[in-house]
N, CA, C and O of each residue as an XYZ file, in Angstrom:
832
protein
N     -18.785     10.790     23.017
C     -19.000     11.235     21.646
C     -18.321     10.249     20.686
O     -17.141      9.940     20.851
N     -19.046      9.763     19.705
C     -18.496      8.803     18.754
C     -17.642      9.513     17.719
O     -17.694     10.734     17.576
N     -16.833      8.700     16.980
C     -15.997      9.300     15.937
C     -16.857      9.977     14.876
O     -16.448     10.985     14.300
N     -18.061      9.425     14.607
C     -18.934     10.028     13.606
C     -19.392     11.418     13.988
O     -19.626     12.262     13.122
N     -19.522     11.661     15.292
C     -19.908     12.984     15.766
C     -18.721     13.943     15.771
O     -18.891     15.147     15.581
N     -17.512     13.404     15.989
C     -16.319     14.259     16.000
C     -15.873     14.624     14.585
O     -15.326     15.705     14.364
N     -16.105     13.731     13.635
C     -15.624     13.934     12.266
C     -16.818     13.852     11.310
O     -16.987     12.859     10.602
N     -17.639     14.899     11.296
C     -18.869     14.865     10.503
C     -18.580     14.788      9.007
O     -19.366     14.213      8.255
N     -17.453     15.365      8.568
C     -17.132     15.283      7.141
C     -16.801     13.841      6.742
O     -17.168     13.397      5.654
N     -16.111     13.115      7.617
C     -15.782     11.720      7.327
C     -17.040     10.863      7.356
O     -17.175      9.935      6.559
N     -17.957     11.162      8.262
C     -19.225     10.424      8.307
C     -19.970     10.605      6.984
O     -20.508      9.642      6.437
N     -20.001     11.845      6.467
C     -20.673     12.108      5.194
C     -19.943     11.422      4.042
O     -20.576     10.879      3.136
N     -18.610     11.447      4.078
C     -17.812     10.774      3.046
C     -18.115      9.273      3.028
O     -18.307      8.690      1.961
N     -18.157      8.653      4.203
C     -18.399      7.219      4.272
C     -19.822      6.870      3.836
O     -20.042      5.809      3.252
N     -20.773      7.731      4.108
C     -22.136      7.500      3.621
C     -22.156      7.507      2.094
O     -22.826      6.684      1.470
N     -21.414      8.447      1.497
C     -21.333      8.515      0.035
C     -20.615      7.292     -0.521
O     -21.046      6.715     -1.519
N     -19.509      6.892      0.133
C     -18.781      5.704     -0.290
C     -19.673      4.472     -0.221
O     -19.744      3.703     -1.180
N     -20.355      4.277      0.906
C     -21.200      3.098      1.074
C     -22.325      3.064      0.038
O     -22.622      2.015     -0.533
N     -22.939      4.208     -0.194
C     -24.003      4.249     -1.190
C     -23.499      3.921     -2.577
O     -24.153      3.187     -3.318
N     -22.338      4.458     -2.939
C     -21.756      4.185     -4.242
C     -21.337      2.735     -4.397
O     -21.567      2.121     -5.439
N     -20.719      2.189     -3.353
C     -20.280      0.790     -3.395
C     -21.482     -0.145     -3.523
O     -21.450     -1.099     -4.299
N     -22.530      0.128     -2.769
C     -23.734     -0.710     -2.836
C     -24.320     -0.698     -4.249
O     -24.735     -1.739     -4.757
N     -24.355      0.459     -4.876
C     -24.910      0.586     -6.224
C     -24.029     -0.110     -7.262
O     -24.539     -0.815     -8.133
N     -22.717      0.083     -7.173
C     -21.804     -0.416     -8.206
C     -21.576     -1.916     -8.083
O     -21.568     -2.625     -9.089
N     -21.392     -2.405     -6.861
C     -21.094     -3.831     -6.667
C     -22.322     -4.712     -6.813
O     -22.203     -5.933     -6.913
N     -23.484     -4.114     -6.827
C     -24.735     -4.830     -7.034
C     -24.845     -6.033     -6.093
O     -24.614     -5.899     -4.891
N     -25.193     -7.200     -6.627
C     -25.401     -8.361     -5.780
C     -24.134     -9.049     -5.333
O     -24.207    -10.069     -4.648
N     -22.964     -8.528     -5.697
C     -21.706     -9.184     -5.338
C     -21.181     -8.763     -3.970
O     -20.270     -9.397     -3.437
N     -21.736     -7.715     -3.402
C     -21.226     -7.187     -2.140
C     -21.824     -7.942     -0.962
O     -23.044     -8.004     -0.811
N     -20.960     -8.516     -0.127
C     -21.383     -9.189      1.100
C     -21.359     -8.208      2.272
O     -22.288     -8.176      3.080
N     -20.290     -7.408      2.361
C     -20.153     -6.470      3.475
C     -19.145     -5.392      3.107
O     -18.271     -5.595      2.265
N     -19.287     -4.245      3.754
C     -18.317     -3.157      3.660
C     -17.985     -2.750      5.076
O     -18.854     -2.296      5.820
N     -16.706     -2.916      5.457
C     -16.290     -2.702      6.841
C     -15.285     -1.571      6.949
O     -14.364     -1.450      6.141
N     -15.484     -0.750      7.960
C     -14.514      0.282      8.321
C     -13.515     -0.323      9.295
O     -13.899     -1.036     10.222
N     -12.237     -0.042      9.087
C     -11.206     -0.559      9.977
C     -10.180      0.545     10.238
O     -10.392      1.691      9.842
N      -9.077      0.211     10.898
C      -8.039      1.214     11.145
C      -8.326      2.069     12.361
O      -9.158      1.728     13.202
N      -7.620      3.192     12.438
C      -7.627      4.006     13.655
C      -8.973      4.641     13.968
O      -9.229      4.985     15.122
N      -9.849      4.807     12.965
C     -11.180      5.333     13.256
C     -11.962      4.384     14.159
O     -12.820      4.817     14.928
N     -11.664      3.095     14.066
C     -12.455      2.107     14.802
C     -11.867      1.748     16.157
O     -12.598      1.310     17.044
N     -10.546      1.925     16.340
C     -10.002      1.572     17.657
C      -9.334      2.750     18.359
O      -8.543      2.555     19.282
N      -9.647      3.966     17.927
C      -9.271      5.151     18.692
C      -8.034      5.852     18.188
O      -7.226      5.280     17.456
N      -7.897      7.116     18.597
C      -6.708      7.920     18.314
C      -6.545      8.265     16.838
O      -5.418      8.374     16.354
N      -7.650      8.438     16.116
C      -7.569      8.911     14.735
C      -6.983     10.314     14.723
O      -7.409     11.182     15.484
N      -5.995     10.529     13.848
C      -5.309     11.823     13.738
C      -5.617     12.409     12.364
O      -5.225     11.848     11.340
N      -6.312     13.526     12.347
C      -6.705     14.115     11.061
C      -5.503     14.539     10.228
O      -5.606     14.665      9.007
N      -4.375     14.758     10.873
C      -3.204     15.195     10.130
C      -2.431     14.088      9.460
O      -1.676     14.343      8.521
N      -2.605     12.831      9.932
C      -1.768     11.759      9.394
C      -2.496     10.443      9.126
O      -1.999      9.617      8.361
N      -3.653     10.232      9.736
C      -4.329      8.942      9.608
C      -5.042      8.813      8.267
O      -5.444      9.803      7.655
N      -5.188      7.559      7.826
C      -5.971      7.248      6.638
C      -7.366      6.784      7.042
O      -7.619      6.461      8.203
N      -8.263      6.758      6.064
C      -9.579      6.147      6.218
C      -9.487      4.770      5.563
O      -9.289      4.670      4.352
N      -9.629      3.721      6.352
C      -9.393      2.358      5.874
C     -10.698      1.569      5.796
O     -11.519      1.611      6.712
N     -10.874      0.852      4.688
C     -12.043     -0.013      4.588
C     -11.687     -1.324      3.917
O     -10.663     -1.438      3.242
N     -12.561     -2.329      4.114
C     -12.425     -3.626      3.464
C     -13.790     -4.021      2.930
O     -14.775     -4.032      3.668
N     -13.846     -4.345      1.640
C     -15.082     -4.802      1.017
C     -15.008     -6.307      0.808
O     -14.002     -6.820      0.317
N     -16.067     -7.014      1.178
C     -16.145     -8.461      1.067
C     -17.094     -8.808     -0.084
O     -18.204     -8.281     -0.166
N     -16.645     -9.699     -0.968
C     -17.378     -9.996     -2.191
C     -17.748    -11.470     -2.286
O     -17.021    -12.339     -1.804
N     -18.883    -11.735     -2.913
C     -19.257    -13.109     -3.241
C     -18.673    -13.523     -4.587
O     -18.489    -14.713     -4.839
N     -18.378    -12.552     -5.455
C     -17.756    -12.777     -6.757
C     -16.764    -11.649     -7.015
O     -16.885    -10.564     -6.446
N     -15.785    -11.910     -7.872
C     -14.797    -10.879     -8.177
C     -15.444     -9.733     -8.947
O     -16.478     -9.900     -9.593
N     -14.818     -8.582     -8.864
C     -15.322     -7.405     -9.582
C     -15.121     -7.561    -11.082
O     -14.116     -8.112    -11.530
N     -16.074     -7.076    -11.844
C     -15.922     -7.037    -13.297
C     -15.094     -5.806    -13.675
O     -14.976     -4.883    -12.870
N     -14.516     -5.772    -14.888
C     -13.783     -4.571    -15.319
C     -14.645     -3.311    -15.258
O     -14.154     -2.248    -14.877
N     -15.916     -3.416    -15.626
C     -16.793     -2.245    -15.581
C     -17.004     -1.772    -14.145
O     -17.059     -0.570    -13.885
N     -17.122     -2.716    -13.218
C     -17.291     -2.334    -11.820
C     -16.040     -1.662    -11.273
O     -16.131     -0.687    -10.527
N     -14.881     -2.174    -11.639
C     -13.630     -1.538    -11.200
C     -13.547     -0.113    -11.722
O     -13.166      0.801    -10.991
N     -13.895      0.070    -12.960
C     -13.860      1.405    -13.548
C     -14.831      2.341    -12.829
O     -14.502      3.493    -12.547
N     -16.018      1.837    -12.538
C     -17.011      2.660    -11.846
C     -16.555      3.002    -10.425
O     -16.786      4.114     -9.950
N     -15.910      2.051     -9.747
C     -15.411      2.318     -8.397
C     -14.281      3.340     -8.408
O     -14.189      4.185     -7.518
N     -13.417      3.258     -9.427
C     -12.369      4.275     -9.562
C     -12.991      5.651     -9.740
O     -12.520      6.637     -9.174
N     -14.063      5.706    -10.538
C     -14.770      6.967    -10.717
C     -15.409      7.465     -9.441
O     -15.429      8.668     -9.177
N     -15.939      6.533     -8.636
C     -16.521      6.907     -7.344
C     -15.478      7.559     -6.453
O     -15.759      8.577     -5.821
N     -14.279      6.991     -6.389
C     -13.217      7.562     -5.568
C     -12.767      8.918     -6.105
O     -12.422      9.808     -5.328
N     -12.767      9.079     -7.412
C     -12.434     10.384     -7.990
C     -13.478     11.427     -7.589
O     -13.135     12.564     -7.268
N     -14.746     11.034     -7.610
C     -15.811     11.957     -7.205
C     -15.675     12.331     -5.729
O     -15.858     13.491     -5.359
N     -15.354     11.348     -4.893
C     -15.171     11.618     -3.468
C     -13.992     12.560     -3.242
O     -14.060     13.454     -2.398
N     -12.907     12.357     -4.001
C     -11.740     13.236     -3.885
C     -12.088     14.667     -4.269
O     -11.579     15.620     -3.679
N     -12.960     14.809     -5.262
C     -13.374     16.144     -5.655
C     -14.233     16.825     -4.608
O     -14.164     18.043     -4.438
N     -15.040     16.047     -3.908
C     -15.934     16.609     -2.903
C     -15.228     16.819     -1.565
O     -15.519     17.773     -0.844
N     -14.288     15.910     -1.238
C     -13.526     16.012      0.019
C     -12.030     15.915     -0.307
O     -11.413     14.883     -0.040
N     -11.447     16.952     -0.870
C     -10.043     16.875     -1.324
C      -9.056     16.548     -0.213
O      -7.997     15.980     -0.480
N      -9.381     16.895      1.023
C      -8.477     16.580      2.136
C      -8.257     15.076      2.279
O      -7.200     14.636      2.729
N      -9.270     14.289      1.891
C      -9.235     12.849      2.127
C      -9.091     12.030      0.851
O      -8.960     10.808      0.920
N      -9.111     12.664     -0.290
C      -9.133     11.937     -1.560
C      -8.017     10.927     -1.730
O      -8.243      9.829     -2.238
N      -6.807     11.290     -1.307
C      -5.666     10.390     -1.451
C      -5.336      9.660     -0.151
O      -4.294      9.014     -0.039
N      -6.222      9.767      0.819
C      -5.972      9.122      2.113
C      -7.074      8.116      2.462
O      -7.367      7.871      3.633
N      -7.671      7.545      1.422
C      -8.622      6.457      1.591
C      -7.946      5.184      1.099
O      -7.469      5.127     -0.034
N      -7.905      4.173      1.943
C      -7.232      2.920      1.611
C      -8.239      1.784      1.718
O      -8.807      1.548      2.784
N      -8.458      1.078      0.606
C      -9.452      0.022      0.613
C      -9.027     -1.194     -0.181
O      -8.336     -1.076     -1.192
N      -9.443     -2.371      0.279
C      -9.201     -3.625     -0.421
C     -10.522     -4.322     -0.675
O     -11.496     -4.135      0.055
N     -10.536     -5.140     -1.739
C     -11.726     -5.896     -2.141
C     -11.339     -7.370     -2.195
O     -10.509     -7.768     -3.011
N     -11.939     -8.175     -1.328
C     -11.512     -9.566     -1.238
C     -12.712    -10.515     -1.277
O     -13.825    -10.119     -0.930
N     -12.492    -11.779     -1.702
C     -13.557    -12.787     -1.647
C     -13.878    -13.185     -0.208
O     -12.997    -13.192      0.652
N     -15.119    -13.509      0.043
C     -15.535    -13.903      1.391
C     -14.761    -15.127      1.878
O     -14.488    -15.259      3.071
N     -14.408    -16.023      0.953
C     -13.708    -17.253      1.335
C     -12.355    -16.979      1.973
O     -11.857    -17.812      2.730
N     -11.747    -15.831      1.687
C     -10.435    -15.520      2.265
C     -10.488    -15.328      3.776
O      -9.465    -15.458      4.448
N     -11.655    -15.022      4.317
C     -11.756    -14.662      5.727
C     -11.372    -15.801      6.658
O     -11.087    -15.565      7.833
N     -11.360    -17.022      6.160
C     -10.981    -18.164      7.001
C      -9.512    -18.523      6.872
O      -9.067    -19.489      7.491
N      -8.742    -17.773      6.083
C      -7.335    -18.095      5.864
C      -6.462    -17.528      6.983
O      -6.647    -16.391      7.417
N      -5.516    -18.333      7.437
C      -4.531    -17.884      8.417
C      -3.303    -17.321      7.697
O      -2.799    -16.259      8.064
N      -2.831    -18.022      6.686
C      -1.680    -17.551      5.917
C      -2.115    -16.504      4.894
O      -3.248    -16.550      4.413
N      -1.241    -15.571      4.559
C      -1.599    -14.531      3.586
C      -1.999    -15.140      2.247
O      -1.293    -16.013      1.743
N      -3.110    -14.706      1.659
C      -3.487    -15.186      0.328
C      -2.394    -14.840     -0.693
O      -1.851    -13.735     -0.684
N      -2.089    -15.779     -1.552
C      -1.056    -15.553     -2.560
C      -1.572    -14.698     -3.718
O      -0.790    -14.044     -4.408
N      -2.883    -14.707     -3.925
C      -3.468    -13.955     -5.023
C      -3.479    -12.456     -4.720
O      -3.562    -12.052     -3.560
N      -3.396    -11.647     -5.755
C      -3.553    -10.216     -5.574
C      -5.013     -9.868     -5.346
O      -5.907    -10.653     -5.662
N      -5.248     -8.673     -4.792
C      -6.624     -8.222     -4.601
C      -6.733     -6.782     -5.088
O      -5.763     -6.030     -4.992
N      -7.897     -6.380     -5.610
C      -8.085     -4.967     -5.952
C      -7.829     -4.106     -4.715
O      -8.393     -4.345     -3.647
N      -6.969     -3.105     -4.879
C      -6.518     -2.296     -3.747
C      -6.429     -0.853     -4.200
O      -5.787     -0.547     -5.205
N      -7.069      0.025     -3.464
C      -7.052      1.446     -3.806
C      -6.374      2.231     -2.684
O      -6.699      2.074     -1.507
N      -5.429      3.076     -3.077
C      -4.712      3.930     -2.129
C      -4.103      5.065     -2.943
O      -3.707      4.866     -4.091
N      -4.030      6.240     -2.359
C      -3.516      7.380     -3.100
C      -4.452      7.855     -4.185
O      -4.034      8.572     -5.094
N      -5.719      7.464     -4.104
C      -6.709      7.943     -5.053
C      -6.909      7.077     -6.279
O      -7.677      7.446     -7.167
N      -6.233      5.921     -6.355
C      -6.351      5.090     -7.554
C      -6.117      3.626     -7.216
O      -5.464      3.308     -6.222
N      -6.654      2.730     -8.051
C      -6.360      1.312     -7.918
C      -4.912      1.054     -8.301
O      -4.415      1.611     -9.280
N      -4.234      0.212     -7.529
C      -2.870     -0.186     -7.861
C      -2.907     -1.209     -8.998
O      -3.778     -2.078     -9.044
N      -1.951     -1.086     -9.904
C      -1.809     -2.021    -11.012
C      -0.379     -2.546    -11.012
O       0.558     -1.750    -11.064
N      -0.176     -3.888    -10.954
C      -1.191     -4.940    -10.825
C      -1.726     -5.022     -9.404
O      -1.235     -4.346     -8.500
N      -2.745     -5.867     -9.221
C      -3.319     -6.060     -7.892
C      -2.258     -6.630     -6.953
O      -1.684     -7.677     -7.255
N      -1.981     -5.977     -5.826
C      -0.935     -6.482     -4.917
C      -1.453     -7.583     -4.007
O      -2.620     -7.557     -3.615
N      -0.606     -8.556     -3.662
C      -0.981     -9.556     -2.650
C      -0.752     -8.994     -1.252
O      -0.085     -7.973     -1.082
N      -1.304     -9.663     -0.273
C      -1.024     -9.326      1.117
C       0.319     -9.912      1.528
O       0.798    -10.876      0.930
N       0.923     -9.316      2.559
C       2.114     -9.868      3.185
C       1.764    -10.346      4.585
O       0.635    -10.763      4.843
N       2.727    -10.284      5.479
C       2.516    -10.742      6.853
C       1.469     -9.922      7.600
O       0.972    -10.340      8.646
N       1.137     -8.744      7.050
C       0.134     -7.913      7.711
C      -1.274     -8.501      7.610
O      -2.181     -8.050      8.309
N      -1.465     -9.504      6.748
C      -2.789    -10.056      6.498
C      -3.514    -10.433      7.793
O      -4.579     -9.887      8.083
N      -2.953    -11.355      8.567
C      -3.639    -11.844      9.756
C      -3.677    -10.785     10.851
O      -4.632    -10.725     11.626
N      -2.647     -9.953     10.916
C      -2.623     -8.863     11.905
C      -3.795     -7.923     11.673
O      -4.503     -7.557     12.611
N      -3.995     -7.535     10.417
C      -5.096     -6.629     10.081
C      -6.451     -7.301     10.262
O      -7.410     -6.672     10.709
N      -6.523     -8.590      9.911
C      -7.791     -9.309     10.041
C      -8.195     -9.427     11.513
O      -9.373     -9.314     11.851
N      -7.217     -9.654     12.376
C      -7.486     -9.735     13.812
C      -8.015     -8.399     14.337
O      -8.993     -8.359     15.084
N      -7.358     -7.311     13.937
C      -7.814     -5.986     14.372
C      -9.216     -5.691     13.855
O     -10.034     -5.094     14.555
N      -9.483     -6.115     12.624
C     -10.803     -5.899     12.045
C     -11.872     -6.673     12.809
O     -12.947     -6.143     13.088
N     -11.576     -7.929     13.146
C     -12.557     -8.736     13.880
C     -12.816     -8.160     15.268
O     -13.945     -8.199     15.758
N     -11.775     -7.627     15.901
C     -11.910     -7.105     17.258
C     -12.601     -5.746     17.307
O     -13.343     -5.459     18.247
N     -12.359     -4.904     16.293
C     -12.805     -3.511     16.421
C     -13.517     -2.955     15.199
O     -13.996     -1.822     15.241
N     -13.602     -3.718     14.106
C     -14.170     -3.190     12.869
C     -15.631     -2.786     13.006
O     -16.348     -3.270     13.882
N     -16.056     -1.890     12.119
C     -17.426     -1.364     12.114
C     -18.062     -1.671     10.756
O     -17.468     -1.395      9.714
N     -19.244     -2.231     10.770
C     -19.945     -2.548      9.528
C     -20.638     -1.307      8.980
O     -21.476     -0.709      9.654
N     -20.287     -0.922      7.762
C     -21.002      0.137      7.051
C     -22.144     -0.457      6.242
O     -23.197      0.161      6.084
N     -21.921     -1.669      5.730
C     -22.944     -2.445      5.024
C     -22.753     -3.903      5.441
O     -21.622     -4.383      5.517
N     -23.847     -4.605      5.709
C     -23.762     -6.032      5.977
C     -23.520     -6.356      7.436
O     -23.587     -5.476      8.294
N     -23.233     -7.643      7.723
C     -23.048     -8.095      9.105
C     -21.753     -7.580      9.709
O     -20.831     -7.192      8.992
N     -21.693     -7.581     11.034
C     -20.489     -7.135     11.743
C     -19.326     -8.087     11.486
O     -19.529     -9.291     11.327
N     -18.100     -7.547     11.445
C     -16.926     -8.413     11.269
C     -16.824     -9.496     12.334
O     -16.420    -10.619     12.034
N     -17.184     -9.175     13.571
C     -17.014    -10.120     14.675
C     -17.857    -11.371     14.505
O     -17.510    -12.420     15.047
N     -18.966    -11.287     13.759
C     -19.814    -12.466     13.567
C     -19.564    -13.128     12.223
O     -20.105    -14.199     11.949
N     -18.748    -12.501     11.381
C     -18.491    -13.022     10.036
C     -17.113    -13.656      9.928
O     -16.957    -14.693      9.281
N     -16.113    -13.047     10.552
C     -14.743    -13.560     10.498
C     -14.595    -14.663     11.538
O     -14.919    -14.439     12.705
N     -14.119    -15.841     11.159
C     -13.915    -16.910     12.148
C     -12.932    -16.477     13.236
O     -12.095    -15.600     13.020
N     -13.047    -17.105     14.408
C     -12.145    -16.795     15.515
C     -10.689    -16.971     15.086
O     -10.348    -17.907     14.364
N      -9.851    -16.061     15.542
C      -8.430    -16.053     15.172
C      -7.599    -16.289     16.435
O      -7.771    -15.596     17.438
N      -6.707    -17.262     16.377
C      -5.841    -17.580     17.507
C      -4.769    -16.498     17.638
O      -4.035    -16.233     16.687
N      -4.678    -15.875     18.810
C      -3.696    -14.813     19.010
C      -2.275    -15.322     18.810
O      -1.387    -14.548     18.453
N      -2.048    -16.613     19.036
C      -0.710    -17.172     18.803
C      -0.337    -17.082     17.324
O       0.823    -16.837     16.991
N      -1.313    -17.280     16.437
C      -1.058    -17.135     14.998
C      -0.752    -15.682     14.655
O       0.094    -15.405     13.804
N      -1.439    -14.757     15.315
C      -1.199    -13.338     15.075
C       0.212    -12.957     15.527
O       0.899    -12.190     14.852
N       0.632    -13.487     16.656
C       1.973    -13.187     17.168
C       3.049    -13.750     16.239
O       4.087    -13.122     16.031
N       2.795    -14.940     15.681
C       3.756    -15.501     14.736
C       3.826    -14.637     13.481
O       4.912    -14.417     12.945
N       2.696    -14.150     13.010
C       2.693    -13.266     11.841
C       3.436    -11.962     12.149
O       4.146    -11.439     11.291
N       3.277    -11.442     13.356
C       3.979    -10.222     13.754
C       5.489    -10.439     13.794
O       6.258     -9.578     13.366
N       5.910    -11.596     14.311
C       7.345    -11.899     14.360
C       7.925    -12.021     12.958
O       9.026    -11.539     12.692
N       7.173    -12.673     12.049
C       7.642    -12.755     10.658
C       7.736    -11.361     10.042
O       8.679    -11.056      9.312
N       6.747    -10.520     10.346
C       6.756     -9.158      9.820
C       7.988     -8.398     10.300
O       8.618     -7.673      9.531
N       8.327     -8.571     11.576
C       9.503     -7.905     12.135
C      10.780     -8.368     11.444
O      11.585     -7.547     11.004
N      10.964     -9.687     11.349
C      12.229    -10.224     10.846
C      12.327    -10.172      9.319
O      13.412     -9.959      8.780
N      11.207    -10.365      8.620
C      11.244    -10.386      7.156
C      11.189     -8.983      6.550
O      11.852     -8.701      5.552
N      10.392     -8.112      7.166
C      10.131     -6.804      6.563
C      11.009     -5.703      7.153
O      11.599     -4.908      6.422
N      11.088     -5.666      8.483
C      11.676     -4.497      9.125
C      13.151     -4.637      9.471
O      13.906     -3.684      9.277
N      13.588     -5.769      9.969
C      15.001     -5.926     10.323
C      15.923     -5.661      9.125
O      16.915     -4.951      9.290
N      15.641     -6.202      7.916
C      16.526     -5.889      6.777
C      16.591     -4.395      6.463
O      17.638     -3.887      6.063
N      15.468     -3.692      6.645
C      15.455     -2.259      6.325
C      16.256     -1.437      7.327
O      16.755     -0.362      6.995
N      16.377     -1.939      8.541
C      17.075     -1.174      9.571
C      18.566     -1.057      9.292
O      19.252     -0.227      9.890
N      19.070     -1.892      8.378
C      20.493     -1.843      8.060
C      20.856     -0.640      7.201
O      22.022     -0.251      7.137
N      19.870     -0.051      6.545
C      20.144      1.090      5.673
C      19.673      2.396      6.283
O      18.988      2.410      7.305
N      20.049      3.486      5.644
C      19.682      4.816      6.142
C      18.421      5.365      5.496
O      17.824      6.309      6.013
N      18.005      4.786      4.372
C      16.910      5.362      3.596
C      15.612      5.421      4.387
O      14.851      6.382      4.274
N      15.361      4.390      5.187
C      14.098      4.321      5.910
C      14.003      5.400      6.989
O      12.906      5.732      7.438
N      15.134      5.944      7.402
C      15.136      6.993      8.423
C      15.371      8.387      7.820
O      15.771      9.317      8.521
N      15.117      8.514      6.516
C      15.443      9.762      5.826
C      14.556     10.926      6.257
O      14.953     12.083      6.117
N      13.378     10.646      6.772
C      12.473     11.730      7.172
C      11.907     11.430      8.553
O      11.911     10.285      9.006
N      11.423     12.472      9.212
C      10.839     12.286     10.540
C       9.583     11.413     10.460
O       9.277     10.674     11.396
N       8.856     11.500      9.336
C       7.665     10.669      9.155
C       8.036      9.191      9.178
O       7.392      8.395      9.861
N       9.083      8.824      8.426
C       9.511      7.431      8.384
C      10.060      6.982      9.747
O       9.821      5.854     10.180
N      10.787      7.865     10.405
C      11.322      7.521     11.721
C      10.177      7.175     12.680
O      10.233      6.172     13.392
N       9.147      8.012     12.688
C       8.010      7.776     13.578
C       7.270      6.504     13.184
O       6.875      5.718     14.045
N       7.082      6.304     11.888
C       6.324      5.135     11.421
C       7.023      3.831     11.798
O       6.393      2.896     12.292
N       8.330      3.782     11.558
C       9.080      2.557     11.873
C       9.069      2.297     13.376
O       8.842      1.168     13.813
N       9.312      3.337     14.162
C       9.344      3.178     15.610
C       8.002      2.679     16.140
O       7.953      1.752     16.948
N       6.916      3.299     15.681
C       5.591      2.907     16.147
C       5.229      1.496     15.704
O       4.619      0.742     16.462
N       5.601      1.141     14.491
C       5.292     -0.196     13.983
C       5.982     -1.269     14.807
O       5.369     -2.271     15.173
N       7.248     -1.058     15.097
C       7.989     -2.047     15.879
C       7.473     -2.090     17.321
O       7.399     -3.167     17.914
N       7.120     -0.950     17.883
C       6.541     -0.941     19.231
C       5.225     -1.719     19.262
O       4.944     -2.416     20.237
N       4.422     -1.606     18.212
C       3.152     -2.339     18.174
C       3.404     -3.848     18.080
O       2.658     -4.639     18.659
N       4.441     -4.243     17.361
C       4.796     -5.661     17.277
C       5.179     -6.180     18.666
O       4.755     -7.261     19.076
N       5.977     -5.401     19.372
C       6.385     -5.805     20.723
C       5.190     -5.838     21.680
O       5.096     -6.725     22.528
N       4.284     -4.872     21.543
C       3.083     -4.837     22.367
C       2.237     -6.079     22.125
O       1.708     -6.674     23.064
N       2.114     -6.465     20.851
C       1.296     -7.624     20.491
C       1.891     -8.931     21.015
O       1.171     -9.908     21.218
N       3.192     -8.943     21.229
C       3.839    -10.146     21.747
C       3.405    -10.456     23.174
O       3.541    -11.592     23.630
N       2.882     -9.451     23.886
C       2.532     -9.642     25.290
C       1.049     -9.451     25.588
O       0.558     -9.921     26.615
N       0.328     -8.763     24.694
C      -1.057     -8.428     25.001
C      -1.963     -8.817     23.839
O      -1.536     -8.885     22.686
N      -3.234     -9.072     24.176
C      -4.169     -9.533     23.175
C      -4.932     -8.388     22.502
O      -5.306     -8.501     21.334
N      -5.164     -7.289     23.225
C      -6.037     -6.251     22.710
C      -5.396     -5.490     21.552
O      -4.173     -5.443     21.415
N      -6.251     -4.899     20.730
C      -5.786     -4.064     19.622
C      -5.438     -2.692     20.183
O      -6.268     -2.047     20.824
N      -4.209     -2.249     19.941
C      -3.741     -0.974     20.487
C      -3.493      0.019     19.369
O      -2.942     -0.331     18.325
N      -3.903      1.257     19.592
C      -3.612      2.312     18.629
C      -2.153      2.703     18.703
O      -1.446      2.316     19.633
N      -1.703      3.466     17.732
C      -0.316      3.935     17.733
C      -0.041      4.807     18.961
O       1.014      4.694     19.585
N      -0.983      5.667     19.296
C      -0.777      6.544     20.451
C      -0.636      5.732     21.734
O       0.239      6.004     22.556
N      -1.513      4.720     21.903
C      -1.430      3.873     23.106
C      -0.112      3.120     23.169
O       0.124      2.365     24.112
């Protein structure tokens, strides 16, 4: 049984999202890809997000951004359980060949709204791109595996090591990151995935 059969409400939500994105982005949309735990297993309705990446031939206009924000508001009204748990980025197609994180910000929606200003990627850039190429699902356009250039796992491992030492090791010195059971689980799972990636090539879910 596919995830679409197990989560019929999410399948309907994604159909609405894809239809809205296709209409609003007009000729600028190259592809709309589903990524994250829905694509590589172990999606948890209680904690997982719905993750997508939109690929563009041109940047979004202010009117398009406004219309997309409205689309997400409409989706939140129709599926309130998921309204603030949809995470999406909008990037130029040219970025797909980059190994290092793009320095430019990108339109990013999470928590039901676009972030202001547009945030740049960090060390997670290549890690996420690798997972997308290996397991992503095309909602619109060509498959990620035929669009994203091949990624050297050694580059992914280097990005993971930077993520560990730059992002997580400094935080471990304080108590704030362990203030809740949610944060404790998130940090533990994230570091375990970094260690897993150091030895294995496949994309692993948090549960695995």
